[in-house]
VEXLUM-97268 format. One line per 5 residues: number of its first residue (from 1); their letters; for each residue y, z, x of C-alpha. Coordinates in nm, 4 decimals, padded with zeros to 6 digits. Each point is the difference from the previous one (the first is absolute). Example, Ala and Ser with C-alpha at 12.3 -4.5 7.8 and 13.67 -1.06 7.14 Angstrom:
1> AS> -00.4500/00.7800/01.2300  00.3440/-00.0660/00.1370
END
This chain:
1> GTLHR> -00.0067/00.0098/-00.0134  00.3704/-00.0121/00.0799  00.2403/00.3036/00.0868  00.3321/-00.0416/-00.1318  00.3026/00.2536/00.0618
6> YTSRL> 00.2107/-00.0528/-00.2949  00.2584/00.2578/00.1563  00.0639/00.1788/00.3390  -00.2819/00.2594/-00.0733  -00.2155/-00.1338/-00.3089
11> VAFEH> -00.2842/-00.2542/00.0009  -00.1974/-00.1838/-00.2399  -00.3548/-00.1358/00.0421  -00.0649/-00.3219/-00.1132  -00.4232/-00.0781/-00.0029
16> ASPSP> -00.1189/-00.2979/00.0961  -00.0892/-00.2903/-00.2603  -00.3715/-00.0882/00.0092  00.0902/-00.3301/-00.0110  -00.0481/-00.1950/00.3741
21> ATNSP> 00.2620/-00.2283/-00.1214  00.2963/00.2578/-00.0741  -00.0644/00.1725/00.3279  -00.0394/-00.3330/00.2400  00.2628/-00.0597/00.2417
26> GSPLP> 00.2733/-00.1911/-00.1391  -00.0800/00.0599/-00.3690  00.2276/00.1152/-00.2471  00.0451/00.3945/-00.0428  -00.1167/00.1087/-00.3762
31> KSYLL> 00.2567/-00.0963/-00.2455  -00.0096/00.3242/-00.1677  -00.0411/00.4030/00.0375  -00.1451/00.3011/-00.1812  00.1710/00.2645/00.1518
36> WIGGL> -00.2460/00.3109/-00.0531  00.1475/00.3318/-00.0421  -00.2461/00.3188/00.0422  -00.0002/00.3347/-00.1403  00.1173/00.3921/00.1134
41> GDGLL> -00.2253/-00.0146/00.3724  -00.0780/-00.3467/00.0146  00.0997/-00.2008/00.3074  -00.1786/-00.3556/00.1356  -00.3515/-00.0416/-00.0802
46> TVYYP> -00.0466/00.3610/-00.1894  -00.0504/-00.1686/-00.3168  -00.2958/-00.2723/00.0562  00.0702/-00.2668/-00.3195  00.2923/-00.1346/00.1774
51> STLAQ> -00.2162/-00.1926/00.2534  -00.2385/-00.1132/-00.2772  00.3093/-00.1527/-00.1798  00.1065/-00.1835/00.3109  -00.3372/-00.1561/00.0457
56> TLPSH> -00.0103/-00.0929/-00.3886  00.3506/-00.1423/-00.0794  00.0802/-00.3778/00.0464  00.0853/-00.0620/00.3778  00.3771/-00.0789/-00.0858
61> WAVVE> 00.0143/00.4049/-00.0981  00.0253/00.2432/00.2499  -00.0837/00.3483/-00.0294  00.2711/00.2119/00.1796  -00.0470/00.3969/00.0635
66> VLISS> 00.3606/00.1724/-00.0079  00.0607/00.3073/00.1879  00.2874/00.2071/-00.0921  00.1427/00.3152/00.1280  -00.1899/00.1916/-00.2768
71> SYRGW> -00.3317/-00.1473/00.1335  -00.2753/00.2270/00.1175  00.1420/00.3244/-00.0514  00.3800/-00.0681/00.0122  00.0094/-00.0016/-00.3682
76> GTGDL> 00.0769/00.4045/-00.0406  00.3543/-00.0341/00.1827  00.0864/-00.3616/-00.1973  00.0707/-00.1022/-00.3777  -00.0368/-00.3392/-00.2037
81> RRDVK> 00.3514/-00.0798/00.0734  -00.0887/-00.0136/00.3944  -00.3104/-00.2054/-00.0573  00.1863/-00.2382/-00.1849  00.2583/-00.0516/00.2394
86> ELGRC> -00.2595/-00.0663/00.2360  -00.2161/-00.2236/-00.2471  00.3310/-00.1921/-00.0214  00.0414/-00.0765/00.3244  -00.3725/-00.1026/00.0251
91> VTYFR> 00.0059/-00.2607/-00.2846  00.3141/-00.1551/00.1532  -00.2006/00.0015/00.3425  -00.2251/-00.2367/-00.1554  00.2447/-00.1846/-00.2393
96> EIQKK> 00.1747/-00.1061/00.3465  -00.3414/-00.1274/00.1564  -00.0705/-00.1950/-00.3549  00.4047/-00.1320/-00.0025  -00.1170/-00.1369/00.3585
101> QAQGK> -00.3249/-00.1539/-00.1285  00.1627/-00.1545/-00.2745  00.2666/-00.1973/00.2218  00.2519/00.0710/-00.2711  -00.1663/-00.1506/-00.2909
106> EDSRG> -00.0215/00.2672/-00.2776  -00.2522/-00.1366/-00.2130  -00.2732/00.0110/00.3310  00.0543/00.3591/00.0807  -00.2786/00.2666/-00.0596
111> KIVLM> -00.0340/00.2542/-00.2136  00.0150/00.3858/00.0675  -00.2227/00.2720/-00.2085  00.0183/00.3457/00.0680  -00.3038/00.1953/-00.0831
116> GHSTG> -00.0493/00.3938/00.0045  -00.2547/00.2191/00.0109  00.0367/00.3831/-00.1392  00.3859/00.0912/00.1163  00.0484/-00.3179/00.0873
121> CQDIM> 00.0180/-00.0836/-00.3496  00.2837/00.2262/-00.0250  00.1856/-00.1569/00.2793  -00.0226/-00.3375/-00.1851  00.1007/00.1569/-00.3206
126> QYLTF> 00.3063/00.1142/00.2015  00.0562/-00.3029/00.1526  00.0201/-00.2066/-00.3228  00.2001/00.2655/-00.2438  00.2582/00.1995/00.2227
131> PSSSS> 00.1937/-00.2732/00.1895  00.2101/00.0993/00.2949  00.3211/-00.1085/00.1071  -00.0537/00.1254/00.3363  -00.3404/-00.1651/00.0698
136> TRLSL> -00.0898/-00.3656/-00.0369  -00.2721/-00.0614/-00.2589  -00.0956/-00.3494/-00.0287  -00.1881/-00.1231/-00.3102  -00.3813/-00.0074/-00.0094
141> DGAIL> -00.2051/-00.2558/-00.1661  -00.2807/00.2592/-00.0943  -00.1178/00.3644/-00.0148  -00.3415/00.1853/-00.0160  00.0055/00.3232/-00.0899
146> QAGIS> -00.3868/00.1427/00.1297  -00.0618/00.3589/-00.0849  00.3284/00.1181/-00.0632  -00.0683/00.3567/-00.1089  00.1984/00.3070/-00.0905
151> DREGL> 00.0077/00.2762/00.2783  00.0879/00.2544/-00.2390  -00.3312/-00.0513/-00.2419  -00.2098/-00.0182/00.3098  00.1398/00.2892/00.1319
156> AEVIS> -00.0232/00.2112/-00.3100  -00.3641/-00.0695/00.0300  -00.0700/00.1293/00.3257  00.2323/00.3134/00.0467  00.0653/00.3142/-00.2269
161> TEEYS> 00.3151/00.0178/-00.2406  00.1031/00.2669/00.1904  00.0149/-00.1747/00.3297  00.1551/-00.3039/-00.1620  00.2573/00.2263/-00.1738
166> SAANT> 00.0758/00.1693/00.3319  00.0331/-00.3210/00.2228  00.2125/-00.1435/-00.2883  00.2576/00.3329/00.0257  -00.0302/00.0052/00.3831
171> CREWI> 00.1791/-00.3898/-00.0101  00.2527/00.0677/-00.2595  00.1526/00.3170/00.2019  -00.0099/-00.2156/00.3227  00.1381/-00.2779/-00.1702
176> AAGRA> 00.2591/00.2127/-00.1568  00.0778/00.1384/00.3115  00.0899/-00.3366/00.1663  -00.3481/-00.0084/00.1955  -00.1420/-00.2641/-00.1686
181> NHVLP> -00.0903/-00.1838/00.2928  -00.1630/00.3229/00.2007  -00.3585/00.0015/00.0826  -00.1768/00.2298/-00.2664  -00.2639/00.2549/00.1988
186> PSPIS> -00.3496/-00.0654/-00.0568  -00.1516/00.0298/-00.3340  -00.2996/-00.0745/-00.2071  00.1805/-00.3366/-00.0810  00.1130/-00.1172/00.3080
191> SLFGA> -00.4238/00.0940/00.1224  -00.0797/-00.1973/-00.3023  00.2066/-00.3145/00.0979  -00.0431/00.0438/00.4268  00.3646/-00.0258/00.0610
196> QMTAS> 00.3359/00.2204/00.0129  00.2286/-00.0398/-00.2493  00.3674/00.0343/-00.0778  00.1130/00.1913/-00.2819  00.1304/-00.3224/-00.1928
201> RCYSL> -00.2936/-00.1960/00.0797  -00.2571/00.2745/-00.1234  00.2345/00.0200/-00.3264  -00.0070/-00.3762/-00.0408  -00.3944/00.0412/-00.0169
206> LSPPP> -00.0181/00.2800/-00.2058  00.2178/-00.1284/-00.2240  00.0245/00.3496/-00.2028  00.0454/00.0527/-00.3635  00.2093/-00.0238/-00.2326
211> EHDGE> 00.2153/-00.2868/00.1617  -00.2908/-00.1621/00.1896  00.2765/-00.1788/00.2118  -00.1705/-00.0271/00.3322  00.0780/-00.3323/00.1329
216> DDFFS> -00.3800/-00.0954/00.0862  -00.0908/00.0685/-00.3548  -00.0536/-00.3774/-00.1614  -00.3297/00.0353/-00.1117  -00.0809/00.3120/-00.2175
221> SDLSD> -00.1803/-00.0699/-00.2994  00.2501/00.2683/-00.1929  00.3102/-00.1814/00.0900  00.1728/-00.0966/-00.3457  00.0604/-00.3758/-00.1165
226> TRLSS> 00.3478/00.0188/00.0815  -00.0385/00.1367/00.3668  -00.2239/-00.3275/00.0534  00.2977/-00.1840/-00.1518  00.1956/00.1504/00.2732
231> TFGKI> -00.2351/-00.1280/00.2673  -00.2417/-00.2553/-00.0709  00.2164/-00.1509/-00.2642  00.2601/-00.0501/00.2632  -00.1898/-00.2625/00.2067
236> GKESN> 00.0319/-00.2732/-00.2026  00.3789/00.0873/-00.0172  00.0523/00.0160/00.3919  -00.2519/-00.2910/00.1087  -00.2367/-00.2603/-00.0846
241> TKMMF> -00.3021/00.1535/00.1498  -00.3107/-00.0575/-00.1338  -00.2107/00.3230/-00.0525  -00.3584/00.0966/00.0088  -00.1353/00.3852/-00.0478
246> ILSGD> -00.3445/00.0828/00.1011  -00.1854/00.2970/-00.0090  -00.3312/00.1698/00.1334  -00.2301/00.1030/-00.2735  -00.1504/00.2831/00.2205
251> DEHMP> 00.3509/00.0976/00.1498  -00.1274/00.3652/00.1444  00.3936/00.0893/00.0093  00.0512/-00.1060/-00.3939  -00.0978/00.2687/-00.2509
256> PSVDK> -00.2624/-00.0953/-00.2201  00.2076/00.0823/-00.3153  00.2337/-00.3013/00.0706  -00.0506/-00.3038/-00.1835  00.0357/-00.2608/00.2457
261> HTLIS> -00.0222/-00.3059/-00.2171  00.2738/00.1479/-00.2276  00.2096/00.0829/00.2882  -00.0218/-00.3312/00.1780  00.0633/-00.1504/-00.3732
266> RWNNA> 00.3375/00.2353/-00.0329  00.0829/-00.1427/00.3490  00.0007/-00.3455/-00.0785  00.1403/00.0559/-00.3127  00.3073/00.1722/00.1232
271> VVRGG> 00.0376/-00.3072/00.2662  -00.0560/-00.2648/-00.2827  00.2586/00.1828/-00.2142  00.2532/-00.0317/00.2750  -00.0064/-00.3624/00.0389
276> GTVDE> -00.2503/-00.0123/00.3016  -00.3670/-00.1615/00.0528  -00.3053/00.1872/00.0367  -00.3438/-00.1584/00.0972  -00.1866/00.2091/-00.2590
281> ANGGI> -00.3151/-00.2641/00.0253  -00.1093/00.0951/00.3660  00.1439/00.3467/00.0366  -00.1647/00.2801/-00.1846  -00.2724/00.2616/00.1054
286> IQGAT> -00.2669/-00.0743/00.2812  -00.3102/00.1659/-00.1332  -00.1603/00.2054/00.2775  00.2926/-00.0304/00.2222  00.1405/00.3390/00.2097
291> HNLNG> 00.3519/00.0556/00.0283  00.0153/-00.2320/00.3557  -00.3606/-00.1693/-00.0338  -00.1114/00.1358/00.3509  -00.3588/-00.0029/-00.0075
296> NSETV> -00.0161/-00.1634/-00.3387  -00.2893/-00.2797/-00.0523  00.1072/-00.3664/00.1002  00.0078/-00.0866/-00.4085  00.2615/00.2743/-00.0560
301> VKDLC> 00.1949/-00.1221/00.3242  -00.0332/-00.3785/-00.1265  00.1145/00.0691/-00.3284  00.3267/00.1317/00.1445  -00.0316/-00.2893/00.2065
306> TRVAR> -00.0032/-00.2372/-00.2468  00.2480/00.1206/-00.2318  00.2703/-00.0053/00.3120  -00.0963/-00.3534/00.0437  00.0446/-00.1345/-00.3451
311> FLGGL> 00.3159/00.1880/-00.0469  00.1353/-00.1711/00.3157  -00.1094/-00.3527/-00.1192  00.1606/00.0590/-00.3246  00.3293/00.0480/00.1952
316> E> -00.0193/-00.3723/00.1536
END
């Protein structure tokens, strides 16, 4: 593959295409890019299916794993706004490559699609729905959200109510005291996530009641239709990005009580009501899939790859 330095300190890894023609000397570089963003704790090759995707897609599509400051353990001292600022620079970098390949012919320029896994999905929602005047955010041709789930609903399954409330109260106190960006002492929650967190990032993940106003809280099943309209419903107003939502049938981080079909349906409807476009035919639930599909059967991984390939084909 190829390692791209898209800023002075950040890189993105482009998987090699399986097609000998694409990789032979003097041949054109891939025309379109699927930029993949992982979840909390993820980094290069920590999730296996992007490698399979790279071998599955047509040779003019390149799969690129994007590393940002929040990769690995960096997320604990970051936030979605920092992530999106960096993603914006990465999209700009690959758009510039495409411009050179197109030699000024706009109609021959390739596509750029963002695909998020887990918190990578929150990053994409932030990118699409909260435009910033301070950072460049070029338009996307499509966005795929794989395993976009609720951190607070997942946490509620594995820590006690007392631990949750105690952590939320500590975060509120630190933020009120002007210590939002200070790192919290070790706790059951930081042990669970495997990283130290600032008070603001911990609060964002906990998104405590009654407001549930954590920045990361896009995907909780109890959010109102009004709340979804203010996020998913803005996608069509802010951009022409075609969306696809995929959840894992056996996601170990989602409470069993969550009706996944209803959840995706609500997201789809919110996007469409806002004037956006959703690929409902290829989106949906992948039966037998765990959160990141690592260790899943070839059949399950192929199901995901086929859906992604069909989605990308529909953009051309």
